[in-house]
N, C-alpha and C positions, 0 to 999 in steps of 0.2 A: 181899362186896357189902353196902352199907348197906341198911337195911330199905326206905327210900323208893325207892331205885333198883330194888330187887327188885320192889316193887309196880308201879312205872312200867313195867318190862320185861314183867311179867306182863300188865299192861293192854294194852300194844301187841300182844302175842301173841294175846290174847283178841279184840281188836277188828280184827285184820288181815283175817279172813274176811269180817266184816260190811262193812268199808270197801271191800274188793275187790268185794263183791256190789253195793254201792250206787254205786260209781264205777268202772265198767269203763274200761280204758285207751282213750283216744281213738285212732281210726284214724290212721295216718300221713298227713300232708298234704304237698303240694308245697312246696318251699323258696320263700320269698318272692321270691327273685331270678330264678326260672324263668319265662320267657315262652313256653316251647315249646308247652304245651297251648293257651293263648289264641291264639297265632299260627296253629297248625294248625287250630284250630276256626274262626277268622276266615277263613282261606284257603278252607276248605271251604264256609263260609257264602257268601262272595262268588262262588265258582265255581258253587255250587248255584243261587244267585239268577240268575246270568247264563244258565245252561242253561234254567232255568224260564222266564225272560223270553223267550228265543228260541223256546221251545215255545208259550207262551201268546200272544205278540204277535210272530209271525215277521216281519211287515212292518216293525214299528217297531225291532226289535232284530236285523235281519239283518246279517251280515258279508260278504254276497256282492257288494255294490256297493263295490268297493275305492276308487273315486274319491270317491264320496259319503262313505264312512267317513273318508277322509283329509281331506276338507273339514271334517267335524265336528271332527276332531282339531286342525286348524289354527285354527278359530274358538275352540275351547276354550282354547287356549294363547295366544291373542292378544287375547281380549276378556274382560271381567270376567264372573263368574257371572250367570246370569239372575236378575233381580229386577224385577218389574213392580208398582210400588206401587199401580197402579190396580185391580189384582185383589183379590179377597177374601183374608182371612187364610188362610194355608196353601195358597193357590192362586197364589202369586206367580210360579211357573214354568210355569203353564198346566196342570199336572196337577190332578186332583180332590183336594180336601182330605182325603178319606178315605185315599187312597194316601199322601199326604205325611205326614199326622198319625199314622195307625196303622202304615202300612207301614214308614216310616223310623224311627219310634219303637221298634217291635219289633225291627227290624234292629239298631239301636244297642244295645238292651237285651241282645241275644244276645252282642255283643262285650263290653259292660260286665260282664255277669254272669259270664262265663267268667274275666275278669281278677280279679274280686272273689273268686271261689271258689278261685282259686289264690293267695290271700293278698295281693293287691295292694290298696293303699288307694284311697280315692275319687279323688284327683287323678290317680294313675297310671292308674287304670281309665278315667277320663274322657279322658285324653290318648290312651290306646290306642283308645278308641272314635272320637275325632276323627280319628286317623290312618287308621283303617279306613274312615271316611266319605269322607275325601279320596282314598283309594286307589280306592274305588268310583267316585267322581265323575270323577276325573282319570285313572284307569287301566283301568277296566272299562266303565262306561257311556259314557265319553267318545267312543267310536267311533260312537255313534248319537244322542247328545244333548249339548247344552251343559250344563256343571255349573250347579247351582242354589244360590243363597244359602239358600233354605229348607232344602234337603237337607243342606248343609254345616253349618248351625247346629243344626237340629232333631234330626238323627240322633244326635249326641253328647249334647245337652241332654235330649231326650226319652228317649234310651237310658239315661242316668244315672238319670233319674227313675223310669222303669219298671223298669230293671235293679236299682236299689237296693231297690225294693219286692219284687221277685222274690227278691233275695238274702236279705233279712231273713226272708221267709216260708220260704225254703229252710233257713236256719239254725234258725229256731224249730221246724221239723218234727223236729229232732233229739230233742226231748223227747217225741215221740209214740211209741206202740207201733210195733213194726216194720212191721206191715201198713199202718197209717195213714200212717206216715212215708214208706213207699215210694210210696203213692198220691199224697200231697201233693207230694212231690219230683218224681214223674214228670209231674204236671200243671204244676208251676211251671217245670221244666227238662227236658223230654223228651229233647232232644239230648244234654245234659250227662249225664243218667242213663245213656243208652245208651253214651256214651263211657266213663264210669266202669265200667260193667259189662264193657266190653272191655279194661279195664286201665289207663286213664289215672289218674294219681295225684291229680287234683283235678277 
């Protein structure tokens, strides 16, 4: 073996423990083409919201009046989404702006964040959030109220805005000590951290 080759090999052997200590192997992450975790998370989110709405507002979200529910369904699929330009910003559908702005923004961010954490890009995560919003408006809430332009637009757009901020914070927390990292990530993404603790890959 030539002298410089021997020195190079010896240097690699000497530095291996240090490099290993400074750069621990990253935990495995879900393959970029996998949508299973975001879809299951989104399905649970929509179901949980539906059950919570029926508990909190039983009159507004009841499924007991079959005729009335079918009427809502017929109107939703034969008329455009609600948009009353005479109302204030984020109150175009008659709901309070706090519910529309914060509620739908946070709902969208849950869908968006889960897709981003499973290695999907901005565009794919935004499209996933828009699909989840449409499913909520035309498949879940449609039995009690007409879909809303505000909700269909702001849920994915606000969700991407809030969700990307949550995602960046969640990613940056990787550089923190273990305890601080766990606290920050639990605050930023409590449902996701619980799911990962139960074994989801992302």
